[in-house]
C-alpha positions in Angstrom: 159.2 237.3 -22.4 159.9 241.0 -22.6 163.0 240.4 -24.7 161.2 237.7 -26.8 163.7 235.0 -25.8 161.1 232.3 -24.9 161.4 229.2 -27.0 158.5 230.2 -29.3 158.2 228.6 -32.7 159.4 231.8 -34.4 162.5 231.9 -32.2 163.3 228.3 -32.8 162.9 228.7 -36.5 165.2 231.7 -36.4 167.8 229.6 -34.6 167.4 226.7 -37.1 165.9 224.3 -34.5 162.7 223.8 -36.5 161.8 224.4 -40.1 160.6 228.0 -40.9 157.3 226.6 -42.2 156.6 225.2 -38.7 156.8 228.6 -37.0 153.0 229.2 -36.9 151.0 229.4 -33.7 149.9 226.2 -32.0 146.4 227.5 -31.8 146.2 227.3 -35.6 145.3 230.9 -36.1 147.7 231.3 -39.0 150.1 233.8 -37.4 153.8 233.3 -36.6 154.2 232.3 -32.9 156.2 234.9 -31.0 155.8 236.2 -27.4 153.7 239.2 -28.4 151.4 237.0 -30.4 151.0 234.3 -27.7 150.4 236.7 -24.8 148.4 239.4 -26.4 147.4 239.0 -30.1 146.3 235.4 -30.6 142.5 235.0 -30.8 142.7 231.9 -28.6 145.3 232.9 -25.9 144.7 236.7 -26.0 141.0 236.2 -25.2 141.9 235.6 -21.6 142.8 239.2 -20.9 139.3 240.7 -21.5 137.8 238.0 -19.2 140.4 238.8 -16.5 139.7 242.5 -16.9 136.0 242.0 -16.5 136.6 239.8 -13.4 138.7 242.5 -11.8 136.4 245.3 -12.9 138.6 247.1 -15.5 137.1 249.0 -18.3 139.9 247.7 -20.5 142.8 249.0 -22.5 144.4 248.1 -25.7 148.1 247.7 -26.3 150.1 245.4 -28.4 153.4 245.7 -26.6 154.0 243.3 -23.6 155.8 245.8 -21.4 153.1 248.5 -22.0 150.4 245.9 -21.3 152.1 245.0 -17.9 152.4 248.7 -17.0 148.9 249.6 -17.9 147.5 246.5 -16.1 149.4 247.2 -12.9 149.0 251.0 -12.8 145.5 251.2 -14.2 143.8 251.9 -10.9 146.7 253.8 -9.4 146.4 253.8 -5.7 147.8 251.6 -3.0 150.9 249.5 -3.3 149.0 246.4 -2.1 146.6 246.8 -5.1 149.5 247.2 -7.5 151.1 244.1 -6.1 147.9 242.1 -6.4 147.5 243.2 -10.1 151.2 242.3 -10.7 150.5 238.9 -9.3 147.5 238.5 -11.5 149.4 239.6 -14.7 152.3 237.2 -14.0 149.8 234.4 -13.2 147.9 235.0 -16.5 151.2 234.9 -18.4 152.3 231.7 -16.7 148.9 230.1 -17.4 149.0 231.2 -21.1 152.5 229.7 -21.5 151.4 226.5 -19.8 148.3 226.3 -22.0 150.5 226.8 -25.1 152.8 224.0 -24.0 149.8 221.7 -23.2 148.5 222.3 -26.7 151.9 221.7 -28.3 153.1 218.7 -26.3 150.1 217.0 -24.9 147.4 217.9 -27.5 145.2 219.3 -24.7 143.2 222.5 -25.0 141.3 224.6 -22.6 138.8 227.3 -23.6 139.1 230.9 -22.4 136.6 230.4 -19.5 138.6 227.4 -18.2 141.7 229.5 -18.3 139.9 232.2 -16.3 138.9 229.7 -13.7 142.6 228.6 -13.5 143.5 232.3 -12.9 141.0 232.6 -10.2 141.9 229.4 -8.5 145.7 229.9 -8.6 145.5 233.5 -7.6 143.6 232.5 -4.4 146.1 229.6 -3.9 149.1 231.9 -4.2 147.5 234.5 -1.9 146.8 231.7 0.6 150.5 230.6 0.4 151.7 234.1 1.1 149.1 234.9 3.8 148.5 231.8 5.9 145.4 233.3 7.6 143.8 234.2 4.2 140.5 232.2 4.1 138.6 231.5 0.9 136.1 229.0 -0.4 136.5 227.1 -3.7 132.7 226.7 -4.2 131.6 228.3 -7.4 128.0 229.4 -8.1 
């Protein structure tokens, strides 16, 4: 993702796998689909980040470079290594969910809205924490 080597439509068009006119974002926002667009700039996919920041309690930050976004996200609060590790997990999880959402739209013609994606982030983050810490107890009941 950091080197823009994912099989995005722009990368596939550049390699001659698909026609150049097919390089536009699967969310039909009219922009060429590259990693930076999918993960940060797309009105559909990028709208997950403000929701996650609100969930965690961040004031927010604005960067359009993936590596800078990761660094700002992880080191925003400074502090303990455990907190940075948790934020790193959340950032990677969000990226994974966004890539899966992109693939679901492209290959399965299924689409989730931003709030559904946020619920996936919450659920999977708790699930991953539970897998790492067997004694971690949580409920899945939502208000």
